[in-house]
N, C-alpha and C positions, 0 to 999 in steps of 0.2 A: 372336666379338669381330671377327674377323678379318673376316666376310663381310658384319655390319655395317659397319664399316671401309671394305669394297672399295663400302658402296652411295653415298661421299663423292664420288665419284673422278664427273669426268662426261668426255664426250668432249671432245677435243683439249687433255684436260691434260698436265702435264709434272711427275712426280709423283718423290722418292726412297722408296724403301722399305730399311730398313735390316735387317739381319741379326735372326733368329730363327723359333720358334717359332709365334710369335700370328702376325708378316709374312709368313710362310709362308701362311695360311691368307687373306691379301689377296691375296697373288699367286696361289693358287688359282680367284679369284672375279672376273679380269680381263676374262674373254674377248668379256663384252656391249660394251665401251667401245671407240668406234671413235677412232684418232689417237691412239692414249697411248704416250708416251715414259717409260720406266721407267728410271729411276738407281738403282745397288744395289750394294752393298758383297759381297751374299754370293753364292754359287755356287748356290744349290742354288735362289733367288729365279731369278735367271737360266735354269737348267735348268725350273723350272716355266713360263718362261714361253715359252720355243723353240715349242711348237706353236701358241700364238696368236699372231695377227699384231698385234706390240705392239713397235715398236721397245726394246729392252734396250741401253743403257751399262753395260758393269762396270766398274767403278771397280779398279784394281787398287792392289797392296800384298802384304805378307805376308799366308800360307794362315794361318790359325787354326784345326787341323783341330776341333777341338770343336765350334763353331760353323758353318765351311764360311766362314766371314766374310773379308775382306781388309782388313788395316790398314796403318798407318804411312804415312811418305812420300807413295809414288808415289798413292797416293788423295787423301789431303790435298790433291796439287796440281792433281790431276785435279777437284776438286771444285769449285774455285774459280773454272771456267770456266761454270761453269752459274746457274739461279735458277729455280726451281721453282714450280711453284702450290703444291705441299702436300709434305710431308715425313712419312712414319710412323714413327716408333719403337718398339720395345719395348723396356722396360726391365725392370730388376731389384728397382729399388726406389725406389717414387717415394712422395713426402712433400709436404703442401702450406703447409709452410711452409720448409720446406728444398731440395726440387726433385727432378732427376730422377738417376739412377746405374744404372752398370752396375760390374761387377767386373773390366774390361778398361781400365787406361790412356789403351791407342792407340786403344780401338774410344770410347772418352767423347772425345779430344781428333775423331776422324773424326763424329762426331753433335753434336758442338758445329758442326760446320763444313758438315753439312746441315743446322742448324736454322738457321743463317746465309743459308743458298742457298734458302730457302724462302719466301713468302707467308705460307705457312700451316703450324704444327704440329699433328700430331695424334701422339697416345700412345696404343698399342694394350696395356693390360695387365690381367690379371685380380687380380681383390680381393685379395689374399696380397698382392700385395706394395705394397700401403698399408702406407705408416709406419712404412718398412724402407727401410734406407738398405744400399749396395753400395759397395766399396773407394772407385772414380772417380766421383767428381760429372761430371754432361753438363752443364747449367742449371739456373738456378732456373727456381721453378714458371709464373714472370711471363713465360717464352717460348714457353708453351705455348698455344694454342687454342682445342686438343678434347682428351677423354678417352674412347676407349670402352672400357669394363668393362662386369663383370657386377654382377648386382646387389643383390650380399653387401658392395658397400663399405663401410667405416663411414661410419654416419648423419652423424659429427662431418668428415670427410675431405671428404665431400661437400659439405657445407655452406659449409667454406674456399672449396673449391673453385668452387662457383658465385655466393658472394658476390665474389669477384677477377675474378670476366667469364668464365671460362674454361665451357665446353660441356662438359657432362657424358651420356656417351651413353650409356644402359643397355642390358644385355640379362640 
């Protein structure tokens, strides 16, 4: 999923990559892209990109050790300064009717701000997260442009998303 999502990134893009196990796989596949700027709230993603010739902007905040992500008002104030081509979010729950979810309230708020700072929103998630909700609602599904997931997605979810004009890329 991460490798396929990385194929959506082109030379000269400015992108946001949220924390997560799927989003780190995007970071591992960016070395071919020239003049790339990555904004992230994830320490492990920033660390992954050190070897590559990629400009990395790390949002500040309070460290969540479980996810190596930074959240809170410092990062929220930072993200207000940017507008990017693409935002890549990993989610813990996604539902074609109600939207996208994460278990952490502060992360949900920062994710909403990442969405608002981006021209295109791309969700990367495996199919077992569909029809699942988590504690904190990030955004309605209408804020999403593209979803990269595996081919085991439920047929009704796939049809709902496609009928709403959301591009679904299956791997």
